[in-house]
Structures are given as C-alpha cells and as structure tokens.
N, C-alpha and C positions, 0 to 999 in steps of 0.2 A: 599588537597594540591597538591598531586602527579597527580590527575587528571587534575587539572588546569594547571599544568606544561606541562603535555602531549599535552593538547589542544594548549598550547602557542607554542610548538615546531611544532606541526602539522600546525599550522597557518603560522609560519614562513617559513616552508618547501613549503606550498602551495604558499605563497607570492614569494618566491624565484623562484619556477617553473613558475609562472606567468610572472615574470620579464624576465626570460630566454626566453619563449615563445614569448613575446612582442618583445624583442630585435631581436630574430631570425626572426620573421615576418617582423619587419622593415628592417633588413639587406636584406631579400629576396625581399622585395618590392623596395628597392633602386637598387638592382642588375637588377631586371626585368625592372624598369624603364629606367636605363642606357642602357640595352641591346635593349629595344625597340626603345630608342632614336637613337642608333647607327644604328640599322636596317632601321628605317624610313629615317634617314639621308642618308644612303647608297643608298636606293631606289630612294630617291629625286635627288641625285647626277646623278645616272644613267639615270633617266628619263630626267633631265635637259640637260645632255650632249647628248643623242641619240634621243631625241623627235624630234628634227628638221629633222635629216636624215630619220627617220622612217615615219615622216609625209610626206616628199617629195617622198619617195618611195611608199607610199599608193596612193598618188595623181597621180603618174605616172601610177602605176598599173591600177587604175581605168580609166584613159584616154586612156590607151591601150586597155582594155576590151570594152570600148564604141566607140573604134576608133575615139577618139576626135582629131581634126586637129587644130594646131596653124598656123595662116597665118600672115606674115608681111604686115602691112598696104600697100596698093598699089598692092598686089599680088593677090587679091580676084578674079578679072576678068581673071587674066592670068591663074590662076589654074582651072578655070571653076566652081568656088564654088559660092554658093549663101546663104545669111543669110535667105532668105524667105523659109518657110515651114520646118523650122529646127525641129519643134516639131513633124512633120510627120515621120521624119527619125530617131528619137530617139529610143534607145533600152529600155528595162525595167529598167536597172540600171541608165540610164541617165534621165528617166522620173521620177524615185523615188526620185532622188536628185536634179531634175531640173537643169542638166548639159547641156550647150551648146555644141553640137558636133563640132561646128566651133567657134574659137575664134580669133579675130583680134588682133595682138600685135603691138601697136603704140609705138615707142621708147620714153622713159620717158624723154629723153633730146636729141634733134637733134644736139646739140653741141657736144656731146660725150656720146654714150651709145652702150650696146651690146644687140642683140636680137638673141636668138637661139631657132628657131620654135620647134625642136624635143622635147626639155625638158621644153618648155614654159618659158624660161628665158628671163627677160627684166630688165635691170638695168643700172643706170648711171655709168659711168666710171670717176673716179677721175684721172686728168692728172698729170704727172711728180712727182710720189711718190717714195721717197727714200726707196728701199727695204732693205737697211742696217740699217736703223734707225726704231727700234721696236716701239717707241712711235708714229711716224709719219705714219707708214703703218697700225698699229693696229686701229688708229683713222679713217684712210681713209676706212678701210674695214667694219667699222660700218656703212658707208654711202653707200656702193656699191663695185664695182669692182675697182681694182687699175692698173693704167698704170705705168710701172716701168720707172723711171727717166733715161734718156740717151738712151732709145730705140725709134724706129721710131714711126711716127704717120701715120695713114691711108693716103694712096695716095702718101706717100714718097718713096716707092719702097723698104724699109728696112724691118728690123725685129721688129715687135711689140710684146711686152710682157706684157700680162695682167694676174693678179692673183687675187684670192678671197678666203674667207674661210680659212684664216690662224689664227694662235693664239699662245700665249706664253705658255699655258698649256691646256692639253686635256679637262679639265672641263670648260674652257671658250669657246670651240668651238661653242657651241650653241647661243651664244651672237653675233656672227658675221654673216654677210650677207650670206643667204643661196643659193645665185644664182648659185654656182657651185656644190652643193651637188650631182647633177645627171649628172655631166660632163662626167663621165665614160660610160654613155649610148651612147656617140657619136661614130659613126662609119664611115668608110671611105665614102666620098662623101657627108656626112651631112652637112647641111648649118649653117654657122655662119655669122651673119650680124653685121657690126659696122657702126654706124651712126656719122659721124664726121664733124662738121662745116656745118651741113645742107645737106651733101652728103651721100649716102649709098654706103657701100663697101661690097661686098659679097665674102666670103671664103669658100673653100671646105676642109673638113677634109682629111688628108692624112695618119694619124697614131697617135699613143700614146705611151707613155712610162712612167713606175714608177721608180722613182730614189730616192736616199738618199737626206735629206735635205742639206747635205754638197755639193752636186754636183750642183754648181752654173754656171758652164760653159755655160749652155743653155741661160743665160742672154746675153752673148756676142756673140751669134751665128752670123756668117757671111753668107750672102746669096746674090745670084745675081737675086732674085726675091722678090715680097712682101710676107713676111712670117709671120704668126701669131703663137704664142705660148700661150696657156691658162694653167694656173697652179692652182692646189687646193691640199689640203691635202688629204692623202689617208692612210688607209681606211677612209671613211666618219665618222666624229666623233672623229678621232684621229689625231695626229701630226707625226705619225711614218714615212711616206714617203710623196713623192710628185708625183701627177699625172700630166702629161704633155700631152697636146692635140695639135697636130701640123696641121696647116691648110695653104693653099696658096690662094692668091687672084685669083678669077674666072676671066678669060679673057673674056672681052666683045666682 
C-alpha cells in the first residue's frame, strides 16, 4: 500500500514537472515568435524606407564608374556623340550588365516635364499644385514632380518652384516619386531642362541650401530674372530638412 502511494506521488510530481516544462517551453516559444516578428518588421520598414534611395545611389555609382552619359534628345549631334559602336567603348562592368554608355533622355511629356542629365532624371511635372494642401500635393507626388501653385511657368521670367519626394511620415518616403533622390549631386553650372508647351528651357545651377521645413519664404522669392528652385526632402529617406537647388535660365 505504501509503495503504491509513493509511486502515485512520484507520478504526480513528474506530471507537475512536465506541465511546468511544457508551460515554460510555450512561453519561450511565444516570446521568441514575438521577438522575431518585431525584428523582421523593423528590418522590413528600414528596407522599405531606404531601399529606393540606396537603389538610386547604386545606379549613380555604377554610371559614374562606367562614365555613362545621359543626353537630352536633340543634343546628340551637338555633343559629338554617337550611338554607333557603343559596345566597343564599353568597360568590363558595362559589358557585364549590358549597360549603354550613352542614353538619350526624351521628355516624358513635352507639355510639362523636367529632365536632368547628370542624374538621369526624367519626369512629368504636375502644374498648379497647392503646396499647403497635404492631400493634393501627396497625390501629385505619386505621379511625378509638382509645380507650386502661384509660382511662374517657364518662359514667364519669374520664379518657378518645383518639388518632389515629400511625405507626411518618414516611412512613406519610398512610396513617392524618386526623381529628386539624387538632387544633392547637382553642382554649379549643371544643366536642368524644363519642357513646357512644346518648348525647351535650359537652366544652370548656381547653388543649393538646406533649410528647415518651416522656412517657406523661398516660395515667394522675388527675382528680376527667370529663376528656378527645386526642392526635395533631406537627408534622402527622411523628412527632417528640405534641400533647395537654385538655378537660372541660360541666356541664348
């Protein structure tokens, strides 16, 4: 009788220990699952936010290495370039990825678009966008570059203000047009082309400035010459600052 009682107690103890181990294992499994979910979610958000800027940087890096040249349509003969025999002039990297050393940029919309050869930018411009209405300008930025309502149009001799790559929250940056991600690469005398109503207008960069989002006085700049301001978020993939590129129309 005593032996059976001892066996029963041992069985109960073993059963209790087994339940404790099972419960502990389940708790650890749940905690690990939650931890892994949070880790992969964080990695996903980081990649989602910064993939587009990183991608643009990589493309630009490769283009510089192979000395790729973007040419605005109509300038091919003026710059003494030819598309014939391109494969003969390719470097190893260009051959490996079958990259053309010369690429022609034809404006996506001759009625209103921007073409920047140095960074290979080519996008449609949405006209008369209210920069104070978030819903309106975020919708416009999904489609391309936005022209600020109330500023001049090319050929009018006033101040033209174009912006892109803006957002309400930093994690939404990658969902907007990437046309201006590399804007900071522009230097003095670099060329910016705006096509408007079938005409081409050429501007030369004269400088740049980084400002706080609250500094909106640049929208109402007064000028005695045709002046162009390009705006994007800075640093790329964030909404901390605004990068402004200034350019003036090239005198023919």
